[in-house]
Structures are given as C-alpha cells and as structure tokens.
Backbone as numpy.savetxt, mean C-alpha at the origin, in Angstrom:
# Nx Ny Nz CAx CAy CAz Cx Cy Cz
-24.05 -46.83 31.08 -24.88 -45.62 31.08 -24.02 -44.37 31.08
-23.00 -44.36 31.93 -22.10 -43.22 32.03 -21.36 -43.01 30.71
-20.92 -44.14 30.08 -20.20 -44.05 28.81 -21.09 -43.49 27.73
-22.36 -43.89 27.71 -23.28 -43.39 26.68 -23.49 -41.90 26.82
-23.66 -41.43 28.09 -23.84 -40.01 28.30 -22.59 -39.23 27.92
-21.43 -39.84 28.25 -20.17 -39.17 27.91 -19.99 -39.07 26.41
-20.31 -40.11 25.68 -20.18 -40.10 24.22 -21.10 -39.06 23.60
-22.33 -38.98 24.12 -23.28 -37.99 23.60 -22.79 -36.58 23.85
-22.19 -36.37 25.04 -21.67 -35.05 25.37 -20.52 -34.67 24.46
-19.65 -35.64 24.18 -18.51 -35.38 23.28 -19.00 -35.01 21.90
-20.03 -35.78 21.40 -20.55 -35.50 20.06 -21.17 -34.10 20.01
-21.86 -33.74 21.11 -22.51 -32.42 21.16 -21.48 -31.30 21.09
-20.44 -31.41 21.90 -19.40 -30.38 21.91 -18.62 -30.35 20.60
-18.49 -31.52 19.96 -17.81 -31.58 18.66 -18.59 -30.79 17.62
-19.95 -30.92 17.64 -20.77 -30.17 16.69 -20.67 -28.67 16.96
-20.69 -28.28 18.24 -20.57 -26.86 18.60 -19.25 -26.30 18.11
-18.19 -27.08 18.28 -16.86 -26.63 17.86 -16.80 -26.42 16.36
-17.39 -27.38 15.60 -17.37 -27.26 14.13 -18.13 -26.02 13.67
-19.29 -25.76 14.30 -20.08 -24.58 13.94 -19.30 -23.30 14.26
-18.64 -23.29 15.43 -17.88 -22.10 15.83 -16.74 -21.82 14.86
-16.04 -22.86 14.44 -14.92 -22.69 13.51 -15.41 -22.17 12.17
-16.52 -22.76 11.67 -17.05 -22.31 10.37 -17.51 -20.86 10.46
-18.04 -20.46 11.61 -18.48 -19.07 11.80 -17.30 -18.11 11.77
-16.20 -18.51 12.38 -15.01 -17.66 12.39 -14.50 -17.39 10.99
-14.59 -18.37 10.13 -14.02 -18.23 8.80 -14.87 -17.37 7.87
-16.06 -17.00 8.29 -16.83 -16.07 7.47 -16.85 -14.68 8.06
-16.24 -14.50 9.22 -16.13 -13.16 9.78 -15.12 -12.34 9.00
-15.36 -11.03 8.74 -14.40 -10.19 8.06 -13.08 -10.19 8.82
-11.99 -10.43 8.07 -10.67 -10.35 8.68 -10.21 -11.66 9.29
-11.06 -12.69 9.36 -10.62 -13.98 9.90 -10.82 -15.03 8.83
-9.86 -15.18 7.97 -9.95 -16.14 6.90 -10.83 -15.70 5.76
-11.37 -14.49 5.81 -12.27 -14.02 4.76 -11.50 -13.72 3.48
-12.04 -14.17 2.34 -11.37 -13.90 1.07 -11.33 -12.42 0.78
-12.31 -11.65 1.32 -12.35 -10.21 1.09 -11.12 -9.53 1.67
-10.55 -10.12 2.73 -9.37 -9.53 3.36 -8.09 -9.91 2.64
-8.18 -10.81 1.65 -7.00 -11.21 0.90 -6.86 -10.43 -0.40
-7.77 -9.48 -0.62 -7.68 -8.61 -1.79 -7.97 -7.17 -1.37
-7.52 -6.23 -2.20 -7.80 -4.81 -1.97 -8.19 -4.19 -3.29
-9.32 -3.50 -3.30 -9.81 -2.87 -4.52 -9.32 -1.43 -4.62
-9.44 -0.86 -5.81 -9.04 0.53 -6.01 -9.88 1.48 -5.15
-11.13 1.11 -4.89 -11.99 1.95 -4.07 -11.57 2.01 -2.62
-10.69 1.11 -2.20 -10.20 1.11 -0.82 -8.92 1.92 -0.66
-8.46 2.55 -1.75 -7.29 3.41 -1.67 -7.78 4.86 -1.56
-7.47 5.56 -0.47 -8.03 6.89 -0.24 -7.58 7.92 -1.28
-8.56 8.63 -1.84 -8.28 9.68 -2.82 -9.12 10.93 -2.55
-9.63 11.08 -1.33 -10.51 12.21 -1.02 -9.70 13.44 -0.61
-10.14 14.59 -1.12 -9.47 15.86 -0.80 -9.56 16.10 0.71
-8.43 16.53 1.27 -8.35 16.78 2.71 -7.68 15.66 3.48
-7.52 14.50 2.85 -6.81 13.39 3.51 -5.35 13.76 3.68
-4.75 13.29 4.78 -3.35 13.65 5.04 -2.61 12.51 5.73
-1.31 12.48 5.49 -0.43 11.48 6.07 0.87 12.17 6.50
1.48 11.69 7.57 2.78 12.19 8.01 3.73 11.00 8.10
4.90 11.14 7.48 5.88 10.05 7.43 7.20 10.46 8.06
7.83 9.49 8.74 9.22 9.63 9.16 10.07 9.00 8.07
11.06 9.75 7.57 11.89 9.28 6.46 13.34 9.19 6.93
13.91 8.01 6.77 15.31 7.79 7.14 16.12 7.42 5.90
17.20 8.16 5.67 18.13 7.89 4.58 19.38 7.26 5.18
19.57 5.96 4.96 20.69 5.27 5.59 22.01 5.51 4.87
21.98 6.11 3.68 23.22 6.46 2.99 23.83 7.71 3.62
23.01 8.73 3.80 23.50 9.98 4.40 23.36 10.00 5.91
22.54 9.07 6.45 22.31 9.05 7.88 21.33 10.12 8.35
20.60 10.72 7.42 19.70 11.82 7.76 18.29 11.33 8.04
17.55 12.13 8.83 16.15 11.85 9.14 15.31 13.07 8.77
14.08 12.82 8.34 13.22 13.91 7.93 11.77 13.54 8.25
10.91 14.54 8.25 9.47 14.32 8.39 8.78 14.92 7.18
7.96 14.14 6.52 7.27 14.59 5.31 5.77 14.58 5.56
5.14 15.73 5.29 3.69 15.87 5.42 3.07 15.78 4.03
2.13 14.86 3.88 1.47 14.65 2.58 -0.01 14.97 2.75
-0.56 15.73 1.79 -1.98 16.08 1.87 -2.57 16.17 0.47
-3.79 15.67 0.31 -4.51 15.85 -0.95 -5.18 17.21 -0.87
-4.71 18.15 -1.69 -5.13 19.54 -1.54 -6.21 19.98 -2.53
-6.51 19.17 -3.52 -7.53 19.59 -4.48 -7.66 18.62 -5.64
-8.48 19.01 -6.60 -8.68 18.22 -7.81 -8.33 19.07 -9.02
-8.02 18.40 -10.12 -7.67 19.10 -11.34 -7.93 18.17 -12.53
-7.53 18.62 -13.69 -7.62 17.78 -14.89 -6.21 17.47 -15.37
-6.00 16.20 -15.69 -4.70 15.76 -16.18 -4.75 15.70 -17.70
-3.68 15.19 -18.30 -3.60 15.07 -19.75 -4.82 14.32 -20.29
-5.41 14.86 -21.36 -6.58 14.23 -21.95 -7.86 14.50 -21.18
-7.79 15.42 -20.21 -8.98 15.77 -19.45 -9.34 14.81 -18.34
-8.42 13.87 -18.00 -8.72 12.91 -16.95 -8.76 13.59 -15.58
-9.75 13.29 -14.76 -9.78 13.86 -13.41 -8.60 13.35 -12.59
-8.03 14.24 -11.79 -6.87 13.88 -10.97 -6.97 14.59 -9.63
-6.27 14.05 -8.64 -6.14 14.73 -7.35 -4.72 15.26 -7.23
-4.59 16.41 -6.56 -3.29 17.03 -6.33 -2.80 16.66 -4.94
-1.59 16.06 -4.88 -1.00 15.66 -3.62 0.19 16.57 -3.33
0.19 17.17 -2.16 1.29 18.06 -1.77 2.20 17.34 -0.76
3.51 17.41 -1.03 4.52 16.82 -0.15 5.33 17.96 0.45
5.28 18.11 1.77 5.95 19.23 2.42 6.96 18.72 3.44
8.19 19.20 3.31 9.26 18.83 4.22 10.12 20.06 4.48
10.05 20.61 5.70 10.79 21.84 5.99 10.29 22.96 5.09
11.21 23.54 4.32 10.83 24.61 3.39 10.58 24.09 1.99
10.72 22.79 1.79 10.53 22.19 0.47 9.09 21.73 0.28
8.51 22.09 -0.87 7.14 21.69 -1.20 7.11 21.14 -2.62
6.62 19.92 -2.77 6.46 19.30 -4.08 5.01 18.89 -4.28
4.62 18.74 -5.54 3.25 18.35 -5.86 3.27 17.16 -6.81
2.36 16.22 -6.58 2.17 15.10 -7.48 0.72 15.07 -7.95
0.54 14.50 -9.15 -0.78 14.28 -9.69 -1.08 12.78 -9.56
-2.26 12.47 -9.04 -2.65 11.07 -8.90 -3.94 10.85 -9.70
-3.89 9.89 -10.61 -4.99 9.65 -11.54 -5.47 8.22 -11.37
-6.78 8.08 -11.16 -7.37 6.74 -11.15 -8.07 6.51 -12.48
-7.70 5.42 -13.12 -8.32 5.03 -14.38 -8.76 3.58 -14.25
-10.05 3.37 -14.00 -10.54 2.01 -13.79 -9.93 1.40 -12.54
-9.22 0.31 -12.72 -8.60 -0.39 -11.60 -7.13 -0.03 -11.42
-6.67 1.03 -12.05 -5.26 1.42 -11.94 -5.15 2.84 -11.38
-4.25 3.02 -10.41 -3.98 4.33 -9.84 -2.52 4.67 -10.13
-2.31 5.82 -10.80 -0.97 6.22 -11.21 -0.57 7.53 -10.54
0.70 7.61 -10.14 1.28 8.81 -9.53 2.23 9.46 -10.54
2.12 10.81 -10.69 2.97 11.55 -11.62 3.66 12.70 -10.89
4.92 12.96 -11.24 5.67 14.07 -10.63 5.17 15.42 -11.11
4.60 15.45 -12.32 4.14 16.71 -12.90 2.95 16.41 -13.81
2.50 17.42 -14.56 1.38 17.23 -15.47 1.80 16.54 -16.76
3.07 16.21 -16.88 3.59 15.49 -18.04 3.31 13.99 -17.87
2.59 13.35 -18.81 2.30 11.91 -18.68 3.55 11.05 -18.59
4.68 11.58 -19.05 5.93 10.83 -18.99 6.60 10.87 -17.64
6.01 11.62 -16.69 6.64 11.77 -15.37 6.12 10.77 -14.35
5.48 9.69 -14.80 4.89 8.71 -13.89 5.95 8.08 -13.00
5.61 7.93 -11.72 6.55 7.34 -10.76 6.07 6.02 -10.18
4.75 5.79 -10.23 4.21 4.56 -9.66 2.86 4.25 -10.26
2.62 2.98 -10.51 1.31 2.53 -10.95 0.87 1.34 -10.12
-0.27 1.44 -9.47 -0.81 0.33 -8.69 -2.02 -0.24 -9.44
-1.94 -1.52 -9.75 -3.01 -2.19 -10.49 -3.83 -3.04 -9.51
-5.10 -2.73 -9.40 -6.00 -3.41 -8.46 -6.87 -4.42 -9.20
-7.47 -5.37 -8.48 -7.33 -5.59 -7.04 -5.97 -6.18 -6.69
-5.45 -5.75 -5.54 -4.20 -6.32 -5.05 -4.50 -7.67 -4.42
-3.69 -8.66 -4.74 -3.81 -9.98 -4.13 -2.44 -10.64 -4.19
-2.15 -11.45 -3.21 -0.82 -12.05 -3.10 -0.43 -12.81 -4.36
0.75 -12.49 -4.86 1.28 -13.17 -6.04 0.94 -12.50 -7.36
0.05 -11.51 -7.35 -0.33 -10.87 -8.61 0.82 -10.03 -9.15
1.11 -10.20 -10.43 2.17 -9.45 -11.11 1.56 -8.64 -12.23
1.98 -7.37 -12.34 1.44 -6.49 -13.38 2.56 -5.69 -14.01
2.44 -5.44 -15.31 3.37 -4.56 -16.01 2.80 -3.16 -15.99
3.63 -2.19 -15.59 3.16 -0.81 -15.47 4.19 0.13 -16.06
3.77 1.38 -16.22 4.69 2.44 -16.60 4.99 3.24 -15.33
6.29 3.71 -15.15 7.40 3.57 -16.07 7.76 2.10 -16.28
8.52 1.81 -17.36 8.79 0.41 -17.68 9.25 -0.35 -16.44
8.47 -1.34 -16.08 8.80 -2.12 -14.89 7.67 -3.06 -14.54
7.84 -3.75 -13.43 6.88 -4.75 -13.01 6.56 -4.57 -11.53
5.27 -4.67 -11.19 4.87 -4.69 -9.79 4.42 -6.11 -9.44
4.70 -6.50 -8.22 4.28 -7.82 -7.74 3.86 -7.70 -6.28
2.70 -8.25 -5.96 2.25 -8.29 -4.57 2.97 -9.45 -3.88
3.95 -9.11 -3.06 4.81 -10.13 -2.45 4.15 -10.83 -1.28
3.35 -10.07 -0.53 2.83 -10.68 0.70 1.62 -9.90 1.22
0.84 -10.55 2.05 -0.24 -9.90 2.80 0.12 -10.09 4.28
0.25 -8.99 5.00 0.80 -9.08 6.35 0.25 -7.99 7.26
0.70 -8.02 8.51 0.42 -6.95 9.45 1.62 -6.01 9.43
1.42 -4.80 8.92 2.52 -3.83 8.81 2.62 -3.03 10.09
3.78 -3.10 10.74 4.00 -2.38 11.98 4.76 -1.09 11.71
4.15 0.04 12.08 4.75 1.35 11.87 4.59 2.16 13.16
5.26 3.32 13.26 5.04 4.17 14.44 3.58 4.60 14.62
2.80 4.59 13.53 1.39 4.96 13.62 0.52 3.83 14.13
1.07 2.62 14.18 0.31 1.46 14.63 0.52 0.27 13.72
-0.19 -0.81 14.01 -0.11 -2.04 13.21 -1.33 -2.12 12.31
-1.09 -2.39 11.03 -2.17 -2.42 10.05 -2.31 -3.84 9.49
-3.39 -4.50 9.91 -3.63 -5.87 9.44 -4.04 -5.87 7.97
-3.78 -6.99 7.33 -4.18 -7.21 5.93 -3.58 -6.14 5.01
-2.33 -5.78 5.25 -1.63 -4.84 4.36 -0.97 -5.62 3.23
-0.78 -4.93 2.10 -0.25 -5.59 0.90 1.13 -5.02 0.58
2.10 -5.91 0.50 3.48 -5.53 0.21 3.69 -5.63 -1.30
3.83 -4.47 -1.95 3.92 -4.41 -3.41 5.32 -3.96 -3.82
6.02 -4.81 -4.55 7.36 -4.44 -4.99 7.31 -3.92 -6.42
8.11 -2.88 -6.68 8.25 -2.35 -8.04 9.70 -2.50 -8.46
9.91 -3.16 -9.59 11.25 -3.36 -10.12 11.32 -2.70 -11.50
12.15 -1.66 -11.65 12.22 -0.97 -12.94 12.91 -1.82 -14.00
12.38 -1.75 -15.22 13.00 -2.47 -16.34 13.96 -1.52 -17.05
14.89 -0.99 -16.28 15.90 -0.07 -16.81 17.26 -0.70 -16.54
18.06 -0.84 -17.59 19.28 -1.62 -17.50 20.26 -1.11 -16.44
20.33 0.21 -16.29 21.34 0.76 -15.37 20.83 0.89 -13.93
19.56 0.51 -13.68 19.03 0.59 -12.32 18.90 -0.81 -11.71
19.54 -0.97 -10.55 19.49 -2.24 -9.83 18.71 -2.02 -8.54
17.89 -2.99 -8.18 17.10 -2.86 -6.95 15.67 -2.46 -7.26
15.03 -1.77 -6.32 13.65 -1.36 -6.54 13.04 -0.79 -5.27
11.72 -0.68 -5.30 10.99 -0.07 -4.20 9.85 -0.98 -3.77
9.67 -1.09 -2.46 8.55 -1.87 -1.92 7.59 -0.92 -1.21
6.33 -0.94 -1.63 5.28 -0.12 -1.03 4.36 -1.03 -0.22
4.11 -0.66 1.02 3.16 -1.41 1.84 1.88 -0.60 1.93
0.78 -1.20 1.43 -0.48 -0.48 1.28 -1.54 -1.13 2.17
-2.20 -0.29 2.98 -3.26 -0.79 3.86 -4.61 -0.29 3.36
-5.62 -1.17 3.28 -6.95 -0.74 2.83 -7.50 0.40 3.68
-8.05 1.42 2.99 -8.68 2.59 3.59 -7.71 3.48 4.38
-6.43 3.18 4.31 -5.41 4.02 4.94 -4.46 4.57 3.89
-4.03 3.71 2.95 -3.10 4.12 1.90 -1.73 3.52 2.13
-0.71 4.23 1.70 0.66 3.74 1.82 1.16 3.98 3.23
1.52 2.91 3.92 1.96 3.03 5.30 3.48 2.88 5.44
4.12 2.34 4.41 5.58 2.19 4.45 6.14 2.13 3.03
7.31 2.74 2.84 8.02 2.68 1.56 9.47 2.34 1.85
9.97 1.31 1.22 11.38 0.93 1.35 12.02 0.96 -0.04
12.99 1.84 -0.22 13.61 2.01 -1.54 15.10 1.72 -1.46
15.55 0.75 -2.25 16.98 0.41 -2.33 17.34 0.30 -3.81
18.09 1.29 -4.32 18.44 1.30 -5.73 19.91 1.69 -5.93
20.42 1.28 -7.06 21.78 1.65 -7.47 21.76 1.98 -8.95
22.20 3.19 -9.30 22.36 3.58 -10.70 23.79 3.25 -11.09
23.96 2.22 -11.94 25.30 1.74 -12.27 26.05 2.66 -13.23
25.36 3.62 -13.85 26.01 4.58 -14.73 26.47 5.80 -13.94
25.56 6.39 -13.17 25.90 7.56 -12.37 26.49 7.19 -11.02
26.53 5.87 -10.72 27.06 5.37 -9.45 26.40 6.07 -8.27
25.09 6.18 -8.35 24.31 6.83 -7.30 23.46 5.79 -6.59
23.58 5.76 -5.25 22.82 4.81 -4.46 21.71 5.52 -3.69
20.62 4.80 -3.46 19.55 5.32 -2.62 19.07 4.20 -1.71
18.97 4.50 -0.44 18.44 3.54 0.54 17.63 4.32 1.56
16.33 4.39 1.33 15.47 5.19 2.20 14.30 4.35 2.72
13.82 4.74 3.89 12.68 4.07 4.50 11.69 5.13 4.98
10.45 5.04 4.47 9.35 5.91 4.90 8.45 5.08 5.80
8.10 5.65 6.97 7.16 4.96 7.86 6.08 5.94 8.33
4.85 5.47 8.34 3.74 6.32 8.69 3.77 6.67 10.18
3.62 7.98 10.46 3.55 8.48 11.83 2.11 8.74 12.25
1.32 9.29 11.33 -0.09 9.58 11.62 -0.82 9.75 10.30
-2.15 9.69 10.36 -2.95 9.86 9.15 -4.36 10.29 9.50
-5.02 10.89 8.54 -6.42 11.31 8.70 -7.07 11.26 7.33
-8.09 10.44 7.18 -8.77 10.29 5.90 -10.06 11.10 5.91
-10.16 12.03 4.96 -11.36 12.87 4.86 -12.54 12.05 4.35
-13.72 12.39 4.80 -14.94 11.70 4.37 -15.63 12.44 3.24
C-alpha cells in the first residue's frame, strides 16, 4: 500500500516537473527563439536618444568619454530618411548619418554615400554572415550577456566586421543589445601600408532611449 502511494506521488510530481519545464521554455528570455534574434525595429533610432561611452586607446594609453545623441532627422542621398547622430568628446564634435533601409541599418561619416562605416543586416542571429559596404563581411559570432559599466545586457549580439581591404588586418566587433543599441565596440586593426595600428575599446556608461 505504501509503495503504491509512493509511486503515485512520484508520477504526480514528475508530471508537475515536466509542465513547469515546458512553461519555462516559452517564457520570453528563457529558451525563447525570440531572444535568439534581433530585428531592425529593436535598434533605437528615435530622436533624443543618447548614449555615453568610456573609450580606452591601449596604443596611446589614453582614456576619453564620448557622448552620443540622435539630434534630428534629415534626408540622405536619393531622398532617403536618415537620423543625425552627434558624437561629442571634449571640444570635438562629429556627426554621422544613420539610414535604415528595410532590414539594413547603415552608418555614414558624412552625406556622401561612399563614407559608410558600418552596415548591420537584420535580423541578427548567431552564425549569420552578411556582405556589406564598405567592402567587408559581418558575422554574428555569439549571443551573450554583455557586461559593461552601465550594467549587464542579456541576449546581446556580438557582431564582427572584417574589411575586405588587402592592407587592413583585423577588424571591429560591435556588441548590440535589443532596445538599447551598441553597448560595446572593440576595434583592433593594422594598416600594413601606413603601418598604423588601432586598438580601442568603447564601453557603455549610461543610456536613455527616447519614446
């Protein structure tokens, strides 16, 4: 009698356990397939959004703080809508144009279409490889928890960019968090013609996304 009751109890708890496990795997962020991809709509492009980064240059040993803010909208080449991103560091101020076209978001140093510096092709998912301009390849290397001074960002996507330029060795890795944006940038390059090296690390200090 005792054995029968014990067996029934074990079977009951086994069923409860199976239901609990299956429930966990459909919760957002716990085994959910939605957390293994990031869409273009999850990359912030609203005017008023801002980010602050700590930048360390290990070649010169220098440290800097860069304030980034989306300051307005404009029209890019061909009349494409674009957002204006301002980068401010000390007395230095630079502007970039960011254009979303379908599932691709491109960053430009100026209004010249040839000044592109980065192209992110969405949806981001681990292992996805895309050819982008400037000539090069992006690959989503990993999905991880990115730890920065601003905090830890779960389900972040580590995207590497490798330029297809013969004299450039190395590349840049961008860590992108859904609804936050770029939380870390690691750049290690060598120009074999000009013998110029770059080794910089950007880490997010704070951020505010406009609604």
